[in-house]
C-alpha positions, -999 to +999 in steps of 0.1 A: +088-163-102+078-132-082+049-109-090+043-074-077+008-062-069+005-024-066-021-013-041-035+018-026-052+024+007-084+043+012-075+054+047-047+047+072-062+045+106-059+015+129-067-011+102-048+006+073-018+013+095-018-022+107-019-036+072+009-013+061+031-025+090+023-062+083+030-059+045+062-041+051+073-061+081+067-095+065+074-086+029+103-110+024+084-139+041+053-132+020+073-132-012+091-164-002+059-182+006+036-169-021+058-154-048+040-121-044+053-087-035+030-058-025+040-023-035+019+003-017+019+034-039-007+057-024-024+061+010-055+083+013-056+104+045-078+132+057-049+155+066-014+155+052-002+177+082-012+151+109+017+135+127+017+097+122+036+069+139+045+054+105+073+069+085+058+069+050+080+074+020+078+108+002+048+110-021+028+081-007+003+101+014-024+120-004-056+137+005-071+132-029-091+100-035-084+104-073-047+097-066-056+063-051-081+054-078-057+063-107-057+030-125-025+038-143-007+037-110-028+013-088-040-021-099-056-050-082-051-083-099-057-119-091-028-143-097-030-162-129-034-199-127 
């Protein structure tokens, strides 16, 4: 059984960008090994106009921290045992 964990990033510099690439690049392998999928819904950035080397889907980037902390959209949960 596969579970989806919806997450948001508070920043997308070297670390956040690297995590984005890993979660997207290895999504199928992670799901196969753990039964977990990660859905990244929001990424907080300082400037929406800045050119980035990641092609983010429409609506993912935000410059408002409230968009990432919106608990109706983003949740962090621990797998049930």
